[in-house]
C-alpha positions as CSV (number, residue, x, y, z in Angstrom):
1,M,-4.0,21.1,-0.5
2,R,-4.0,23.6,1.9
3,M,-1.7,23.1,5.1
4,A,-3.2,23.7,8.6
5,R,-2.1,26.8,10.2
6,P,1.5,26.5,12.1
7,M,-0.1,27.4,15.6
8,D,-2.5,24.4,15.5
9,I,0.5,21.6,14.7
10,A,3.6,23.2,15.8
11,P,5.8,20.2,16.8
12,A,5.9,18.8,20.6
13,G,9.5,18.7,22.1
14,P,12.7,18.9,20.7
15,A,13.9,16.5,17.9
16,R,16.0,13.5,18.9
17,L,18.4,11.4,17.0
18,P,17.6,8.8,15.8
19,E,14.3,9.7,14.6
20,S,13.5,7.6,11.3
21,G,10.1,7.5,9.7
22,L,10.9,4.3,8.0
23,G,9.6,2.0,10.5
24,R,6.0,4.0,11.1
25,G,3.2,2.9,9.2
26,W,2.9,1.3,5.8
27,E,3.8,4.6,3.6
28,G,7.8,4.4,4.4
29,A,8.0,1.0,3.3
30,A,5.9,1.4,0.4
31,V,8.1,4.4,-0.7
32,M,11.3,2.2,-0.3
33,G,10.1,-0.4,-2.1
34,L,8.7,1.4,-5.2
35,T,11.9,3.4,-5.2
36,L,13.7,0.1,-5.0
37,L,11.8,-1.5,-8.1
38,V,12.0,1.7,-10.2
39,L,15.8,1.6,-9.5
40,S,16.3,-1.9,-10.6
41,F,14.1,-1.5,-13.6
42,G,16.1,1.5,-14.5
43,L,19.4,-0.1,-14.3
44,V,18.3,-3.0,-16.3
45,T,16.9,-0.7,-18.9
46,L,20.1,1.2,-18.7
47,Y,22.4,-1.5,-19.5
48,S,20.1,-2.5,-22.6
49,A,20.4,1.0,-24.2
50,S,23.8,2.2,-23.0
51,S,25.8,-1.2,-23.9
52,V,26.2,-0.1,-27.9
53,F,27.1,3.0,-27.0
54,A,29.8,2.5,-24.6
55,L,31.1,-0.3,-27.0
56,S,31.3,2.4,-29.8
57,Q,33.3,4.5,-27.5
58,G,36.0,1.8,-26.7
59,M,34.7,1.1,-23.3
60,P,33.1,-2.0,-21.7
61,D,29.3,-2.6,-22.3
62,T,28.5,-2.3,-18.8
63,F,30.4,1.3,-18.4
64,Y,27.3,3.3,-17.9
65,V,25.2,1.0,-15.8
66,V,28.1,0.5,-13.4
67,R,28.7,3.9,-13.2
68,Q,25.0,4.6,-12.6
69,G,25.1,1.7,-10.1
70,A,27.9,3.4,-8.1
71,G,25.9,6.4,-8.0
72,A,22.7,4.7,-6.8
73,V,24.8,3.3,-4.0
74,V,25.5,6.6,-2.8
75,G,22.0,7.9,-3.2
76,L,20.8,5.0,-1.1
77,A,23.0,5.4,1.7
78,L,22.3,9.4,1.6
79,L,18.2,8.2,1.6
80,G,18.9,6.2,4.9
81,F,20.9,9.0,6.5
82,C,17.9,11.6,5.6
83,A,15.3,9.0,6.6
84,W,17.1,8.6,10.1
85,M,17.4,12.6,10.5
86,P,14.5,14.3,12.2
87,Y,13.1,16.6,9.3
88,R,12.8,19.2,11.6
89,Y,16.7,19.3,11.3
90,W,16.6,20.4,8.0
91,A,15.2,23.8,8.8
92,L,18.8,24.4,10.1
93,L,20.1,23.5,6.7
94,A,18.0,25.6,4.7
95,W,19.9,28.7,4.7
96,P,23.2,26.7,4.0
97,L,21.9,24.5,1.1
98,V,20.6,27.7,-0.8
99,A,23.8,29.5,-0.2
100,A,25.6,26.5,-1.4
101,S,23.4,26.1,-4.6
102,V,24.0,29.6,-5.3
103,V,27.8,29.3,-5.1
104,M,27.6,26.2,-7.6
105,L,25.4,27.7,-10.1
106,T,27.3,30.9,-10.0
107,L,30.5,28.8,-10.8
108,C,28.5,27.4,-13.6
109,V,28.0,30.8,-15.5
110,L,31.4,32.7,-14.7
111,P,33.2,33.2,-18.0
112,W,36.7,32.1,-16.5
113,T,35.3,28.8,-14.9
114,Y,35.4,26.7,-17.9
115,G,37.9,24.5,-16.4
116,I,35.5,23.1,-14.1
117,A,32.5,24.0,-15.9
118,P,32.8,23.0,-19.4
119,E,30.0,23.7,-22.1
120,I,28.2,20.4,-23.1
121,N,25.8,20.5,-25.9
122,G,25.5,24.2,-25.7
123,A,25.1,24.4,-22.0
124,R,26.9,24.9,-18.9
125,R,25.1,22.9,-16.6
126,W,27.5,20.9,-14.5
127,L,30.4,20.7,-12.3
128,R,33.7,18.8,-12.6
129,V,35.4,18.5,-9.5
130,G,36.7,14.9,-9.5
131,V,33.0,13.8,-9.7
132,T,29.9,15.3,-12.0
133,I,27.6,17.6,-9.9
134,Q,24.6,19.2,-11.7
135,P,23.7,22.1,-9.0
136,S,20.1,22.7,-10.5
137,E,19.3,19.3,-8.9
138,I,20.5,20.5,-5.6
139,A,18.8,23.8,-6.3
140,K,15.2,21.9,-6.2
141,V,16.1,20.2,-2.7
142,A,17.3,23.7,-1.4
143,I,14.3,25.7,-2.8
144,I,12.0,22.8,-1.2
145,V,13.8,22.9,2.2
146,W,14.4,26.7,2.3
147,S,10.7,27.7,1.0
148,S,9.4,25.3,3.5
149,A,11.2,26.7,6.6
150,M,10.8,30.1,5.5
151,A,6.9,29.4,5.2
152,V,6.3,28.3,8.8
153,R,7.9,31.6,9.7
154,K,6.3,34.0,7.4
155,A,2.8,32.1,7.2
156,P,1.3,35.0,9.6
157,Q,2.5,37.7,7.1
158,F,1.4,36.2,3.8
159,K,-1.6,38.7,3.8
160,S,1.2,41.3,2.9
161,L,2.9,40.9,-0.6
162,R,6.1,42.6,0.4
163,R,6.6,41.5,3.8
164,G,5.2,37.8,3.2
165,L,6.3,37.0,-0.3
166,G,8.9,39.6,-0.6
167,P,11.8,37.5,0.9
168,F,10.9,34.1,-1.2
169,L,11.0,36.2,-4.5
170,A,14.5,37.8,-3.7
171,V,15.6,34.0,-3.2
172,W,13.7,32.2,-5.9
173,G,14.8,35.2,-8.2
174,L,18.1,34.7,-7.6
175,V,18.1,30.8,-8.1
176,I,16.2,30.8,-11.2
177,G,18.1,33.5,-12.5
178,L,21.3,31.7,-12.2
179,V,19.3,28.5,-13.5
180,T,18.2,30.4,-16.3
181,M,21.6,31.4,-17.4
182,G,22.8,27.9,-17.8
183,P,20.5,27.9,-20.2
184,D,18.2,25.7,-18.3
185,L,14.5,27.1,-18.6
186,S,12.8,23.8,-17.7
187,T,14.4,23.3,-14.7
188,A,14.1,27.1,-13.8
189,L,10.3,26.7,-14.4
190,V,10.1,23.4,-12.1
191,V,12.0,25.4,-9.1
192,A,9.7,28.3,-9.6
193,T,6.6,25.8,-9.3
194,L,8.2,24.2,-6.5
195,G,8.7,27.1,-4.6
196,F,5.0,28.4,-5.5
197,V,3.2,24.9,-4.4
198,I,4.9,25.2,-1.2
199,V,4.3,28.9,-0.2
200,F,0.3,28.3,-1.4
201,S,-0.1,25.3,0.6
202,A,1.0,27.1,3.3
203,G,-1.5,29.8,3.3
204,A,-0.4,32.6,0.7
205,R,-3.0,34.5,-1.4
206,I,-3.6,33.0,-5.0
207,A,-4.2,37.0,-5.9
208,H,-0.5,37.7,-5.4
209,F,0.6,35.0,-7.6
210,V,-1.7,36.1,-10.3
211,F,-0.3,39.4,-9.9
212,L,2.9,38.2,-10.0
213,G,2.3,35.9,-13.0
214,A,0.9,38.5,-15.2
215,L,4.3,40.9,-14.3
216,V,6.9,38.0,-15.2
217,T,4.8,36.8,-18.5
218,P,6.1,38.9,-20.9
219,A,9.9,37.9,-19.8
220,L,8.6,34.4,-20.0
221,F,7.4,34.8,-23.7
222,M,10.9,36.5,-24.7
223,L,12.7,33.5,-23.2
224,L,10.3,31.2,-25.1
225,R,11.2,32.8,-28.4
226,A,14.6,32.0,-28.4
227,P,15.1,30.2,-31.6
228,Y,16.1,26.7,-30.4
229,R,13.5,26.8,-27.5
230,W,10.7,27.7,-30.3
231,E,11.4,25.1,-32.4
232,R,11.3,22.5,-29.7
233,I,7.8,24.1,-28.6
234,K,6.7,23.5,-32.3
235,V,7.9,20.0,-32.3
236,F,6.0,19.1,-29.0
237,G,2.9,20.6,-30.6
238,G,3.0,18.1,-33.5
239,Q,4.3,20.2,-35.9
240,L,7.5,18.0,-37.4
241,T,8.3,20.5,-40.0
242,D,12.0,19.6,-39.8
243,P,12.1,15.9,-39.3
244,A,15.6,15.7,-40.2
245,G,16.6,18.4,-38.1
246,A,14.8,19.9,-34.9
247,G,12.2,17.2,-35.1
248,Y,14.4,14.2,-35.3
249,Q,14.8,12.9,-31.8
250,V,11.0,13.3,-31.4
251,K,10.0,11.3,-34.4
252,Q,12.6,8.5,-33.6
253,S,11.5,8.5,-30.0
254,L,7.7,7.9,-31.3
255,I,8.8,5.4,-33.7
256,G,10.6,3.4,-30.8
257,I,7.7,3.3,-28.7
258,G,5.3,3.0,-31.3
259,S,7.3,0.0,-32.6
260,G,7.2,-1.8,-29.0
261,G,3.4,-2.3,-29.1
262,L,1.6,-4.1,-26.2
263,Y,4.7,-6.4,-25.0
264,G,7.7,-5.0,-26.7
265,V,10.4,-6.4,-29.0
266,G,12.1,-7.9,-25.7
267,F,15.0,-6.9,-23.8
268,G,18.1,-6.2,-25.6
269,E,16.3,-6.2,-28.8
270,G,15.7,-2.6,-29.4
271,Q,17.2,-0.8,-32.6
272,Q,16.8,2.7,-31.7
273,K,20.1,2.6,-29.4
274,H,22.2,1.6,-32.9
275,G,22.9,5.1,-33.5
276,F,19.2,6.0,-34.6
277,L,17.8,7.7,-31.3
278,P,20.4,10.0,-29.9
279,E,20.8,9.9,-26.2
280,A,18.9,6.7,-25.8
281,H,20.5,5.8,-22.5
282,N,20.0,9.4,-21.4
283,D,17.1,12.0,-22.0
284,F,15.3,9.6,-24.1
285,I,15.5,6.6,-22.1
286,F,11.5,6.3,-21.8
287,A,11.5,5.7,-25.7
288,M,13.6,2.6,-25.2
289,I,11.6,1.2,-22.4
290,G,8.7,1.7,-24.9
291,E,10.5,-0.2,-27.4
292,E,11.6,-3.0,-25.6
293,W,9.2,-3.4,-22.8
294,G,6.2,-2.3,-24.8
295,F,3.1,-0.8,-23.5
296,F,3.0,-2.7,-20.3
297,G,6.8,-1.6,-19.4
298,I,5.5,2.0,-19.7
299,L,2.4,1.5,-17.6
300,L,4.7,0.3,-15.1
301,V,6.7,3.1,-15.1
302,V,4.0,5.7,-14.8
303,G,1.9,3.5,-12.4
304,V,5.3,3.3,-10.0
305,Y,5.4,7.2,-10.3
306,S,1.9,7.7,-10.0
307,A,1.7,5.7,-6.9
308,L,4.7,7.7,-5.1
309,V,2.8,10.9,-5.8
310,L,-0.1,9.5,-4.3
311,I,1.6,8.1,-1.3
312,G,3.6,11.2,-0.8
313,L,0.4,13.4,-0.6
314,S,-0.8,10.9,1.9
315,I,2.0,11.7,4.1
316,A,1.9,15.2,3.6
317,R,-1.9,15.4,4.6
318,R,-1.4,13.6,8.1
319,S,1.8,15.4,9.2
320,N,2.0,16.4,12.5
321,C,3.5,19.9,11.6
322,L,3.6,22.2,9.1
323,L,7.6,22.1,8.3
324,G,7.1,18.0,7.4
325,G,4.3,18.5,5.7
326,L,5.6,21.1,3.4
327,V,8.8,19.5,2.9
328,E,7.1,16.3,1.8
329,L,4.7,18.0,-0.4
330,G,7.5,19.5,-2.2
């Protein structure tokens, strides 16, 4: 989706507080309703997936769902604040958000910060400072806001690779490099994609991205050739050459989804959470949804996220200013 040029849709007048978009049109109410639906469904499924694991660690069966619920309350409060604040104010936060992300990502990779950035499962992606923070998630928001704000300013110069895309490449490269050092290549690729989509939608030339893609492809190929990443790629491609090793988790997740059938085995009745599927309450909770809720549960989740994407595109398409449209698209 290509956005209109900034001179065609410049915002009229200064932003004022409060200025909430939740009360305008049907989209805001739909987004809020779908968010609460998927949040509630997620908490219910999390309880089922995590209760056995919590008990095995000597904690109450509700430990993980209560912790996640507390995070959800904080998240909903932030959601309300962000909806209340005019989105044009985000342009003022663009550089501070990027700076904060860079500082936190740097703390995750420094050799003397293991006290606050411990290695977990072979990666240093989290900061523990009273609460646990994953800086790469904040970096996603920072890249969306910063890229959108800069695109509004730089759109007239997009014909020039150096003056148009140069500043974007410098900041993107710094953030993506720090995320990759985590190591967290998948999130680094997500951050790169977010930046590309926003700047391309603002009018950047596709030829520039093709040229840059050709330059970075060899480096990306080398990163993908790391042994553990290459094993994951082979497993993803269906080559279960090591079903008891690299392919074990994927194999167990497929068993869980397949055993659910159309209607699922029933809430709380899943077997994969009893030590068969690692991270059943975390990265692989989708397999638990397939096992306990069946095909229709999977259809519900995919349907909700698809609806959120379509509504988001609708909001971006009818935005009355370039900044708002780009932030929404991101």
